[in-house]
N, C-alpha and C positions, 0 to 999 in steps of 0.2 A: 150623700148623693145630691145632685142639683134639684132633684124632684122635691126634696125636703127644704129647699131654700127659696126665699122669696125672689121674685124677678129682680128687684132692685139690688138685692145682695149678690145675685149672679152677675149683674151689670158692673158693679164696683170691683168685682174680682179681676176685671181687666185693667184696673188702676194699680200702679206701683206705690203701695202705701209706704214702703221703706224709703223711697225717694222723697216722697212728701214729708216723712218725719225728719229726714236729714235737712230739708229746706227749713222746716220749722225750728229745728235746733239752731240753724245758722242765724236766724232772726230772733231767737228766744221767744217764739210765739206762744208757747204753753207755759211760760214763766208765771207762777202763782195761780195757775188754773188747776182745779181739782176734777171737775166733772166734764163741762162742755169744752172739748178740745178743738183745735183748728181743724183736725180731720173730721170731727162731728159737724163743725160748721160748714165745711166744703160739701159734705154729703147732703146736709140739709138744703143748702142752696141749689145743688144739682137736682135734688128731689123736686124742689119748687120749679126748676127749669123744665124738667121732664113732664111734670104733671100740670104745666100751664097755670101756675098760681098767679093771680093778678096783683096781690099785695102782701105785705108781711102777715097781716091779720089772716088773710086767706090761707097763707101757707101754715101758720100755726094751727088753724082750725082743722085743716087737712091732716096735720100730724097728730093732733089731739084725737081725731077719729080713729087713728091707728096707734094709740098710746101704748098698747101692749106689745106692738110689733117694733117699736123704735129701736130697742136694743139690738134686735136681730137684723135690722135694716142698716145698722152701723152708726146711728146717730146718738147713741148713748141712752140712758134711761129716761131722760126727759128733755124736751126742747120747749122752753118757755119763750114768749114774745120778748121779754125784757133781756134774757140772756143772749138770744140771737141778734137783737137790735144793738146791744152793747158790744158784741163781738164784731159786728160789721162796722161800728163806729170806731173802735179803739185798736183792733189788731192790724198789724202792718199789712197793707195791700201787696207789698213786694212778695210775700209768701205765695200768694195765689197767682201773681204775675209770673214768678219763676216756674211755678208748677205748670201753668198754662203753656209756657214756652217748652217745657219738657214734653208735654203731650202733643204739641205742634210738631216737634222734631220726630217724635215716635210715629205720628200718623203720616208724616211726609215720607219717612223711610219705608213705611209699609205700602204706601200708595204711589211709589215712585213709577214714573211713566216717561216715555220719549215720544211725544206727539209730533213735535216740530222737527226733531232730529237736527238740531243746530249745534250740538256739542255743548250746550249750557242750559242752565235753568231759565225759564221764562216767567217774569213777574209783571203783574199789573199793580200800580200804585194809585190809590185814590182815597178819598175820605167820605164819611157820611156824618150828617149833622143830627143829633138827638136833641129835640127841643125840651126844655125844662121850664117849670114855672119859676120866675125870678123871685117871687115873694117867699118861696119854699127853699129853693136852691140859690140863695143869695150869692154864692161864691162863684157861680157860673154865668156872670153877666155877659150878655152878647150884644144886645141893643138897649135902648133906653128902657123899654118895658119888656124885655124878653131875655130869657136865659137859654143856655144850650152848651153842649159839648161836642167835640169832633173826635171821631175814632179814625185815625189815619191808618190804613192797612196796606201791607205789601202781600199781595195774593199770588200764590204759586199757581199759575194757570194750568199746568199739567197735572198736578196731584189734587187740585182744588181744595187746598188747605192754606189758611193764612199763615205766612212765614214770619211776619213782623207786624205789630200794632203799637200805636202811639196815641195816647189820649191827651187831648188838650181842651182848653176853652174854645168855644165856637168862634171867637173873635180872631183866633190865630189863622193867618192865611195859609192856604194849602202848601205853597212853595216853602214855607218856613220849616215844614216838617221833613223836607228832602235831606237835610243834613243829619237826621237821626237814623236814616236807613243803613243797614249793615251791607254795604256793597261787596259782591264777589266778583273777581275777575272771570271773564268769559261768559257772564250771565247777560240777559237781555231784560231791560227795564222799560215798561210801556207807561207813558204819562199822557194825560190830557193837556190842553194848551194853558191851563191854569198854572202848570209847573214849568213855565218858560223862564227858568232861572239859569242863565247861560254859565254863571259861575260854578254851580253845582253840576251841571251837564258836563262841563270840561273836566271836573274832578272824576266823573264816571269814565270819561274818555282816557284820562291819565292812568287809571288803574286797569286799563284794557278791558273794560266792560262795555257794553253797547246799550244805546237807548233809541227809542222810537217815540217821538212826540208830535203832536199836531201843532202846526205852525200857526201863529197869530196873523191876523189879516194885515196888520201894519208892519210886518217883518221887512227890514231893509237889508238887501243882499246884492252881491254882484256875482253873476254867473261866471264860471271858469271853464267848465267842460260839459258838453251835452252828449247824451246817448242817442244815436240816430234811430236805431230800430227798436220800436216799443211794442211790448205784448198788449193784448187786448185790454182795454180799459185804463191803461197807463198813459196819461197825456204828456207827461215829460219826466225825465230822470236826469238830474244834472248835479255837478259839484259846484258849490257856492262858497263865498266868503261873506261874512257879515261886515257891513259898512257903518252901522251905527257907532257912536263914539264909545259908549259903555259896553254894548254887546261884543264889539271887536276886541276890546281889552279883556273882557271876561272869557271869550272863546276865540283865541287868535288862530286856531287851526281851521281847515276846511271842513265843510259839512256837505251832506247829500240832501237834496230836496226832491221829493217825489210827489207829483200831481196825479191823483187817481180819481177815476169816475166810478161811483158806487151806483150800480144799476137798480139795486133794491130800493135805496133812498132817493134816487134820481138827484144826486148832488155831488159836488166835487170836494175832495179832501186833499189837503196839502200836509205832507209829513217831512219832519226833519229827523235825520239819524246820522250816526257816525259809522254805521255798519255798511262798509263799502262792498263786502264780499258776498252778500245775499242779494237775491233779485228784488226787483221793485214790487212784484206780486207778493213776495214773502214779508216785505215791509208792511204792505196793506193788510196782509192776513194777521200779522202780529197785532196791529192796532185794532183790528176788528175783534180780536179775542180779549181786548181790554174790557169789553162789556161784561165779561164774566165776574169781575170784582163788583160791578153794580148789582148783578143778580145775586151775589153772595150777600150783599148788604140788604137787599129786599128780603131774602130768605130769612136772614138772621132776625130782622125786625118782625117779620110775620109769625115766625114759629118758636122763637126764644124770647125771653123777657129782658129786653134791654131798652124799652121805651117807657115802661112803668117801673119805678124803682122801690125797693123795700127799705130804703134808708135815705136820709136827706143830706148827709155829709159827703164830701168828695171822696173820702176813704170808702164808704159804703157803696157808692156808685161804681168806683173802680172795681172793687171786689166782686160785685154782681156781674159786671161786664166780663171779667176774667173767668167767673164761674160759668157763664154762658159759652165762652170759648172752650173751656174744658169739657162742657157737655157736647158741643159740636165735634170736638176731636175724639171723644169717647165713642159717639156713634159711628164716626169714620172708621175708627180702629175695629169696632165690632163688625161693621159691613165688610172689612177686608178679611179679618180672621175667620168669620163664619161664611164668607163668600156668598152673601145674601143677594138675591135677585130682586130686591126691593130698593126704592129710592129712600133717601134720607128722611123725606117727609112722611113716607108710609111707616117707616121704622118708628119715628117719634109719635105718630098717632096711635100705634098699636102699644107702644110702651106706656104712654100716658094713661091708659085705662087698665094696665095689668101690673103695675109696679109692686103691688102688695098681694099678688097671687102666688101660690106655691105650684109652680109648673115649670117644665123645661122650656125655656123661651126659644131655644133653637127650632122648636116645632112650629110655633105660630109666627115666627119671623120669616120663615121660608114659605115657598109656594108649593110645597110638596105634600099637600094635604091628602090628595088622592092616591099617593104612592105608598102610604103607610101600610105595612104588613099586619096580618092578624096577631102576630107575636107583639108587635109595638102597641096595638091597641089593648091587648090583654094586660100589658104592664101598667096601664094607666086606669085611673078611675073613669069608667065609661060615662057615668052621669056627669061628672065634671067636664068631660070632653064635649058632651052634647050641649050643655048650657053655655059653655064659653067659646066653642068653635063654630057652631052652626050659624050664628049671626055673621061671623067673619066669612065663612064659606059662601053664604048667600050673597054677600057683597061682591064676590068675585065671579 
């Protein structure tokens, strides 16, 4: 029964261990390993993400405090600092990357939605920089005395799940990562003006996908055709041709330029798009939703551990980032399967203090405390219920 399992063990039951084992076999991840397997490593890292551990030492101390529970939590008989550090340093990060993509696809399938009703997926692409100490992370040189990495992310706006991520040194320009995106025909891609790479934008156009990008101030173009009747806040809507030497070579077809006045920010925005079939207000609305990827980066940095790393090598940093993405997707899958009325932040906060409890976590993750029947209460340890739930109830 779930009542006899730890909360963390109930959480990992949502993960497909067979799929992970097949990925490990593909990369021979468990070769010459007797005790601390790749699966144990993943669970230890996810435990650290969910319990908000600040460092590798902090994580090991927390696991040592629950030494007798480690086997039942799925992390093997013992997790030592040296074994976890060595695993993060030496094991192929592609194992965790591929499994993170598997969980991403599973979460997106479960949370599929049609908010914009445009007949295709809507993606926002952007990057976030994670600062690193150059003396420790010597391989991540950014500036003369500063280190860092960038996480380039293609964010599915409708499902609120990252569909693609690409990790590079922070010195790599944002537009260089555009060629790594797996583009889908019929989908919509939203970019900031840092991604004004007309060669890549034309490739998006050629595969019959669509883009919306904020135009640079020095854009040179020639108007071809204007629309006369404009809806509210749309200043102009025209078809244009690029007249710069290289831009015209890179993007020889016509584009659409929309000038929009944002009443909230009291400023004008200029958008470029190849989507001729949607309205100007839809173009502005698509770009406005690009901000969701910024909120995702902010949430990820605040509530999961991707700013302080438990290893100093590039391999260890990548593994930790992929473990954080796996944790985010796991929470998203649980939210869908259990139909929780709580936010992702609330779920993480409750789980962080309950991972090693033996309780049915469906009860304290939902908001149906006062709808429990007498039979439900009789099946539980009343003393345990009082000491664990009363503080939570009082907080609501």
